C-alpha positions as CSV (number, residue, x, y, z in Angstrom):
1,M,-15.7,14.5,14.1
2,A,-16.2,17.3,11.6
3,K,-16.7,16.7,7.9
4,L,-13.5,17.5,5.9
5,D,-13.7,20.6,3.7
6,A,-14.0,20.4,0.0
7,P,-10.3,21.0,-0.7
8,A,-9.3,18.2,1.6
9,L,-11.8,15.8,0.0
10,A,-10.5,16.8,-3.5
11,Q,-6.9,16.1,-2.4
12,L,-7.8,12.7,-1.1
13,F,-10.4,11.6,-3.7
14,T,-11.9,13.7,-6.5
15,D,-8.8,15.6,-7.8
16,A,-6.3,12.9,-6.9
17,R,-5.0,10.9,-9.9
18,T,-2.9,7.8,-10.4
19,R,0.5,9.0,-11.5
20,N,2.7,7.5,-14.2
21,G,5.4,10.2,-14.4
22,W,7.5,11.5,-11.5
23,K,9.8,14.2,-10.3
24,T,12.9,12.4,-9.3
25,D,13.7,14.4,-6.2
26,P,14.4,11.9,-3.3
27,L,11.9,11.7,-0.5
28,P,13.4,12.3,3.0
29,E,13.3,9.4,5.4
30,S,11.4,11.6,7.8
31,L,8.6,11.8,5.4
32,L,8.5,8.0,4.8
33,R,8.4,7.5,8.6
34,E,5.6,10.1,8.9
35,L,3.6,8.3,6.3
36,Y,3.9,5.0,8.1
37,D,3.0,6.6,11.4
38,L,-0.3,7.6,9.8
39,V,-1.0,4.3,8.1
40,K,-0.5,2.3,11.3
41,F,-3.6,3.8,12.8
42,G,-6.0,2.4,10.2
43,P,-8.3,-0.3,11.6
44,T,-7.8,-4.0,10.9
45,A,-9.4,-7.1,12.3
46,A,-8.3,-7.7,15.9
47,N,-5.8,-4.9,15.3
48,S,-3.8,-7.5,13.4
49,T,-1.9,-5.0,11.2
50,P,-0.4,-7.8,9.0
51,A,0.9,-5.4,6.3
52,R,4.7,-5.0,5.9
53,F,6.1,-2.1,3.9
54,V,9.4,-2.1,2.0
55,F,10.3,1.4,0.8
56,V,12.4,0.8,-2.3
57,T,14.5,4.0,-2.8
58,S,18.0,3.0,-3.8
59,D,19.0,2.8,-7.5
60,E,20.0,-0.9,-7.0
61,A,16.7,-1.9,-5.3
62,R,14.6,0.1,-7.8
63,A,16.4,-1.7,-10.7
64,R,15.7,-5.1,-9.0
65,L,12.0,-4.3,-8.5
66,A,11.6,-2.8,-12.0
67,A,13.1,-6.0,-13.6
68,L,10.3,-8.0,-11.8
69,S,7.5,-5.8,-13.1
70,S,5.5,-6.2,-16.2
71,G,4.6,-3.9,-19.1
72,S,5.2,-0.2,-18.5
73,N,5.6,-0.5,-14.8
74,G,9.4,-0.9,-14.9
75,P,10.1,2.7,-16.2
76,K,7.7,4.1,-13.6
77,I,9.5,2.3,-10.8
78,L,12.9,3.5,-12.1
79,Q,11.7,7.1,-12.3
80,A,9.8,7.4,-9.0
81,P,11.8,8.4,-6.0
82,A,10.2,5.5,-4.0
83,T,8.1,2.5,-4.7
84,V,6.6,0.7,-1.8
85,I,6.0,-3.0,-1.7
86,I,3.0,-3.7,0.5
87,G,3.3,-7.2,1.7
88,Y,1.4,-9.4,4.3
89,D,3.1,-11.3,7.1
90,L,1.7,-14.8,7.6
91,D,3.3,-14.7,11.0
92,F,1.1,-11.8,12.1
93,P,-0.7,-13.8,14.8
94,E,2.6,-13.9,16.8
95,T,2.2,-10.1,17.4
96,L,-1.4,-10.3,18.6
97,D,-0.4,-10.6,22.3
98,K,1.1,-7.1,21.9
99,L,-1.4,-5.6,19.5
100,F,-4.6,-7.1,20.9
101,P,-3.8,-7.5,24.6
102,H,-7.4,-7.5,25.9
103,A,-8.0,-10.9,24.2
104,P,-5.2,-13.3,25.4
105,G,-4.8,-16.2,23.1
106,A,-6.1,-14.3,20.1
107,K,-3.3,-15.8,18.0
108,N,-5.1,-19.1,18.3
109,W,-8.0,-17.7,16.3
110,F,-5.7,-18.1,13.2
111,G,-4.7,-21.7,13.5
112,D,-6.2,-22.6,10.1
113,P,-3.7,-21.8,7.4
114,V,-6.4,-20.7,4.9
115,A,-8.1,-18.4,7.4
116,K,-4.7,-17.0,8.4
117,E,-3.8,-16.2,4.7
118,Q,-7.2,-14.7,4.0
119,G,-7.0,-12.5,7.1
120,A,-3.5,-11.4,6.3
121,F,-4.3,-10.6,2.7
122,R,-7.6,-8.9,3.4
123,N,-6.2,-6.7,6.2
124,S,-3.0,-5.9,4.4
125,S,-5.2,-4.7,1.5
126,L,-7.1,-2.5,3.9
127,Q,-3.7,-1.1,5.1
128,G,-2.7,-0.6,1.4
129,G,-5.8,1.6,1.0
130,Y,-4.9,3.5,4.1
131,F,-1.4,3.9,2.7
132,I,-2.7,5.6,-0.5
133,L,-4.9,8.0,1.4
134,A,-2.2,8.8,4.0
135,A,0.3,9.5,1.2
136,R,-2.2,11.9,-0.5
137,A,-3.0,13.5,2.9
138,L,0.8,14.3,3.1
139,G,0.8,15.9,-0.3
140,L,2.3,12.9,-2.2
141,D,1.0,11.4,-5.4
142,V,0.6,7.6,-5.7
143,G,0.7,5.1,-8.6
144,A,-0.5,1.7,-7.4
145,M,0.4,-1.3,-9.5
146,S,-0.3,-5.0,-9.4
147,G,1.6,-5.9,-12.6
148,F,4.7,-7.7,-11.2
149,D,6.1,-11.2,-10.5
150,N,4.9,-11.8,-6.9
151,A,7.1,-14.9,-6.4
152,G,10.1,-13.0,-7.8
153,V,9.5,-10.0,-5.5
154,D,9.0,-12.3,-2.5
155,A,12.3,-14.0,-3.2
156,A,14.2,-10.7,-3.8
157,F,12.7,-8.6,-1.0
158,F,11.2,-11.0,1.6
159,A,13.6,-14.0,1.5
160,G,13.8,-15.9,4.8
161,T,10.5,-14.5,6.0
162,N,6.9,-15.6,5.9
163,I,5.9,-12.3,4.1
164,K,4.3,-12.3,0.7
165,S,3.8,-9.3,-1.6
166,N,0.3,-7.9,-2.1
167,F,0.8,-4.9,-4.4
168,I,3.2,-2.1,-5.1
169,A,2.8,1.7,-5.2
170,S,5.1,4.4,-6.4
171,I,5.0,7.5,-4.4
172,G,6.5,11.0,-4.8
173,Y,5.5,14.2,-6.6
174,G,3.9,13.3,-9.8
175,T,4.0,15.0,-13.2
176,D,1.4,14.9,-16.0
177,E,3.6,12.7,-18.1
178,G,1.6,9.7,-19.2
179,L,-1.5,10.9,-17.3
180,F,-4.6,9.3,-18.7
181,P,-7.9,11.2,-18.9
182,R,-10.0,10.3,-15.8
183,S,-11.8,7.1,-16.3
184,P,-15.5,6.8,-15.6
185,R,-16.8,5.5,-12.3
186,L,-20.0,3.6,-11.6
187,D,-23.0,5.6,-10.3
188,F,-24.5,4.7,-7.0
189,E,-27.4,2.8,-8.6
190,E,-24.9,0.6,-10.5
191,A,-22.7,-0.3,-7.5
192,A,-24.6,0.2,-4.3
193,S,-28.0,-0.4,-2.7
194,I,-29.7,0.5,0.5
195,V,-31.6,-2.3,2.2
């Protein structure tokens, strides 16, 4: 593989910003499908891919989600053309025969409920990270949020399933409205070591 060029790295990382303001133009379904079709290739343990994505785009659904958010997140959700609920499916082991066929019986690895929840949460979080990078790669801006009522979102959007919400992320074409100055980051010596 070749190293990405500087403009690509800037689009994905150094120039990308968490957006709070949004152009309200709707996103076509084809773009949302293209986004998922990139995300699905990100690696997860045993190819478990436990994340489930609800693309909240209608006025009614955005209003329901906004009412379950905290602080300033509600207006962001109402303004953005789409906010995605990244959830994790506790029934993910049931798909392992399809997704990890070279290890028959892999679903039995997740018989312990604690291990199953940890695996689902950890790997859906990975997939959420892939989601952010894939959205940026397609030219979209992202505003990820964790300030919301998880139980309320689960009841409103995942009723009758074994799916729980992890975090949410607005996507679209951002504006500079409410854009904070870039916050500092830790230097290598503060956050990393080589052993």
